[in-house]
C-alpha positions in Angstrom: 92.0 115.4 81.7 94.9 114.5 79.4 95.0 112.0 76.6 97.6 110.0 78.7 95.1 109.6 81.5 92.6 108.1 79.1 94.9 105.4 77.6 94.7 101.9 78.9 97.5 99.3 78.5 96.6 95.7 77.8 99.1 92.9 78.7 99.0 89.2 78.1 100.5 86.7 80.5 102.9 84.3 78.7 105.3 81.6 80.0 108.8 82.9 80.6 112.1 81.6 79.2 112.9 79.7 82.4 110.7 77.2 84.4 108.4 78.8 87.0 108.5 82.2 85.3 105.9 84.4 83.6 106.2 87.5 81.6 103.8 90.2 80.5 103.6 91.1 76.8 102.1 94.4 75.8 99.3 93.9 73.3 97.7 97.3 72.8 97.1 100.8 74.3 93.4 101.5 73.5 91.7 104.7 74.5 88.9 104.8 77.0 86.2 107.5 77.5 87.1 108.6 81.0 89.4 108.1 84.0 86.9 105.7 85.7 87.0 104.8 89.4 86.4 101.2 88.3 86.3 99.0 85.1 84.6 95.8 86.0 84.5 92.7 83.7 81.4 90.7 83.0 80.3 88.0 80.5 77.0 88.4 78.7 75.9 85.9 76.0 79.5 84.5 75.8 81.0 88.0 75.1 83.3 89.8 77.6 82.4 93.4 78.5 83.9 96.0 80.8 81.7 98.3 82.8 83.2 101.7 83.4 82.0 103.8 86.3 82.9 107.0 88.3 80.8 108.4 91.1 79.8 111.5 89.1 78.3 109.4 86.3 74.6 108.5 86.1 75.3 105.3 84.2 77.8 102.7 83.1 80.0 103.0 80.1 80.3 99.7 78.3 83.2 98.3 76.3 83.4 94.9 74.5 86.7 93.2 74.9 87.5 91.7 71.5 90.8 89.7 72.3 92.2 91.2 69.0 92.4 94.6 67.5 90.7 97.0 68.5 90.7 95.1 71.9 88.2 97.5 73.5 85.2 98.5 71.5 82.9 101.2 73.0 79.2 100.0 73.0 76.6 102.7 72.5 74.5 101.8 75.5 74.3 103.6 78.9 72.8 101.4 81.6 71.6 103.7 84.4 72.6 103.1 88.0 72.7 106.7 89.4 75.4 108.9 90.8 77.4 108.5 94.0 77.9 104.7 94.1 81.0 103.6 95.9 81.6 100.0 94.7 80.6 98.1 91.5 80.8 94.3 91.3 79.6 91.7 88.8 78.7 88.0 89.3 76.8 85.2 87.8 73.8 83.5 89.5 71.6 80.8 87.8 73.6 81.2 84.6 72.5 84.9 84.4 74.9 87.9 84.7 74.3 90.5 87.4 75.8 93.8 88.5 75.8 94.8 92.2 76.3 98.5 93.1 76.8 99.7 96.7 76.5 103.0 98.5 78.5 103.2 101.7 76.6 106.1 103.3 73.3 104.4 103.2 74.4 100.8 103.2 72.2 99.9 100.3 73.0 97.2 97.8 71.3 97.5 94.4 71.5 94.4 92.3 70.5 94.4 88.6 70.2 91.6 86.1 72.1 92.4 82.9 69.9 91.7 79.8 71.2 90.3 76.5 71.0 93.8 75.0 73.1 95.1 77.9 70.2 96.9 79.5 69.5 96.5 83.2 66.4 95.4 85.1 65.0 97.4 88.0 67.2 96.7 91.0 66.6 94.4 93.9 67.5 96.4 97.0 68.9 95.3 100.3 70.2 97.0 103.4 70.6 96.0 107.1 70.4 98.6 109.8 70.8 96.3 112.8 72.7 93.2 113.8 73.2 90.6 112.4 75.4 92.1 109.7 74.8 95.8 109.5 75.4 96.8 105.9 76.6 100.5 106.3 80.0 101.9 105.7 81.9 99.1 103.8 85.1 100.1 102.0 85.5 96.6 100.5 82.9 94.3 98.9 84.0 91.0 97.5 81.7 88.4 95.9 82.6 84.7 95.6 80.9 81.3 95.4 80.8 78.7 98.1 79.3 75.3 97.4 77.3 76.8 94.6 76.1 79.8 96.7 76.8 83.4 95.8 78.4 85.1 98.9 79.1 88.7 99.6 81.7 89.8 102.1 81.8 93.4 103.2 84.5 95.1 105.3 84.8 98.6 106.8 88.5 99.6 106.8 87.9 102.5 109.1 86.5 100.5 112.1 87.2 96.8 111.2 83.6 95.7 111.0 83.1 92.7 108.6 79.9 90.9 107.5 78.9 88.0 105.2 75.6 87.7 103.3 74.3 85.0 100.9 72.3 85.7 97.8 69.7 83.3 96.3 67.1 83.2 93.6 63.5 83.0 94.9 60.5 81.5 93.1 59.0 84.8 92.1 59.5 88.5 92.8 56.7 90.9 93.9 57.6 93.2 91.0 58.1 91.3 87.7 60.7 93.9 86.6 62.9 93.2 89.7 65.0 90.1 89.8 63.6 87.4 92.1 66.5 87.6 94.7 66.9 87.2 98.4 69.9 88.5 100.3 70.4 87.0 103.8 72.8 88.1 106.6 74.7 85.1 108.0 77.8 86.4 110.0 79.4 89.6 111.3 82.5 90.2 113.4 85.0 92.7 114.6 88.4 92.6 112.9 91.3 95.1 113.2 90.9 98.2 111.1 93.2 99.0 108.1 92.8 95.8 106.0 92.8 96.5 102.3 93.8 95.0 98.9 91.7 91.8 99.3 92.3 89.0 96.8 90.0 85.9 96.9 91.2 82.6 95.5 90.3 78.9 95.7 92.3 75.7 96.5 90.6 72.3 96.6 87.2 74.0 96.2 87.8 76.0 99.4 87.8 79.8 99.6 90.8 81.7 100.9 91.7 85.4 100.7 94.9 87.5 100.8 94.8 90.9 102.5 97.3 93.5 103.7 97.1 95.9 106.6 98.2 99.5 106.4 97.4 100.5 110.0 99.6 97.9 111.6 101.7 96.6 108.7 100.8 93.0 108.1 100.1 90.5 105.3 97.6 87.7 105.9 95.9 84.7 104.2 92.5 83.7 105.7 90.1 80.8 105.1 86.4 81.1 104.6 84.9 78.3 106.8 82.6 75.8 105.2 79.8 76.9 107.6 79.5 80.6 106.6 77.8 81.4 110.0 81.2 80.6 111.6 82.9 83.2 109.4 86.6 83.1 108.6 89.8 82.0 110.3 93.4 83.1 109.9 95.8 80.6 108.1 99.0 82.6 107.7 100.1 86.0 109.2 103.1 88.3 109.0 103.8 86.9 105.5 106.7 88.4 103.6 105.5 90.3 100.5 107.8 92.5 98.4 106.9 96.2 98.8 103.8 95.3 100.7 103.1 98.8 102.0 103.7 100.5 98.7 101.2 98.5 96.7 98.3 100.2 95.1 96.6 97.1 93.6 96.4 93.3 94.3 94.2 91.2 92.0 93.8 87.4 91.9 93.8 85.4 88.6 94.1 81.7 87.6 96.3 79.9 85.2 96.8 76.3 84.0 94.6 73.9 85.9 93.0 76.7 87.9 96.2 77.4 89.8 95.7 80.5 91.9 97.9 83.5 91.3 97.9 87.2 92.0 99.3 90.4 90.4 100.5 93.4 92.3 101.0 97.0 91.0 102.8 100.1 92.4 101.5 103.3 90.9 104.5 105.5 91.5 107.0 103.1 89.9 104.7 101.2 87.5 106.1 97.9 88.8 104.0 94.8 88.3 104.7 91.4 89.9 103.1 88.1 89.1 102.9 85.5 91.9 101.6 82.0 92.4 100.1 81.0 95.8 101.5 78.0 97.6 99.1 75.2 98.4 99.8 75.5 102.1 98.6 79.2 102.0 101.7 80.3 103.8 103.4 82.1 100.9 103.8 82.4 97.2 106.4 82.2 94.5 107.3 85.3 92.5 106.9 84.4 88.8 108.0 87.6 87.2 108.2 91.4 87.2 107.7 94.1 84.7 107.7 97.9 84.7 104.5 99.3 83.1 103.1 102.8 82.9 103.2 104.8 86.1 100.3 106.6 87.8 97.6 104.1 86.9 94.7 103.6 89.3 93.6 100.1 88.6 94.7 96.7 87.3 91.9 94.6 85.9 92.3 90.8 85.2 90.3 89.6 82.1 90.0 85.9 81.4 89.1 84.6 78.0 88.9 81.0 76.7 92.6 80.9 75.7 94.4 83.7 77.5 94.8 85.8 80.7 95.2 89.5 80.1 95.5 92.6 82.3 94.2 96.0 81.7 96.2 98.8 83.4 94.3 102.2 83.4 93.7 105.4 85.2 
């Protein structure tokens, strides 16, 4: 692995020279330890950290985001989650940070609470091998909140199967070292296969998500219904998005008074676009473009108290 592959680029979003425009300003190019499959942000005790993971690793590499030089500070801890995990997500429940890891072959979710010293609890485990909401084979896992509930959506891009689960805190756990959690299946459905690059966002307290299809080229925005057992409904379809089939990454972020935006990235050209969702969920306004480094694998939004930044790496 070359040095170039281990350099991340950090960009800050700043207002453009003209109304309704944004630009990306390069802040730093810090080194990272490995070419991770994912770098996932989380907040622990008011500090922002990034959790680096690749499927050949036993544990997570941890970096503190400092919002000034050195920007990324490697933390000498190694929380263990085991090899072969496919998806790593983080979320907050009851004011406490958690990390959820998922293995597609077995369909097992393992959910750890993150301690103040960045250690992990023993995992709460969940899987579902029958309807409602079989948990095996997901290629996408997205976590969001709905009316104060933590919700998981899983989707299998190979066959189109989709399911929703809720996660709640229980009074006690049977093992005091395992978080007192309960995951509950609430909905499953058959979509078309080929959906990818999901980006969840909120308008008026309601949850929506953007997605693109690479099997039958399409761009959609869907709405998560208030009654989770009713699932989702399509709001806009066949929407026009620049270079939709060339995109490698689409990530949501918010600016201003929680205005929803998304960033796109094309690995072969290094082109990044910044876009603001329209309130009718039938399109977006392009706010700016920038050519960054080519060949990166991921774009990670990082939100702090006073700025929105992006980490381009891989």
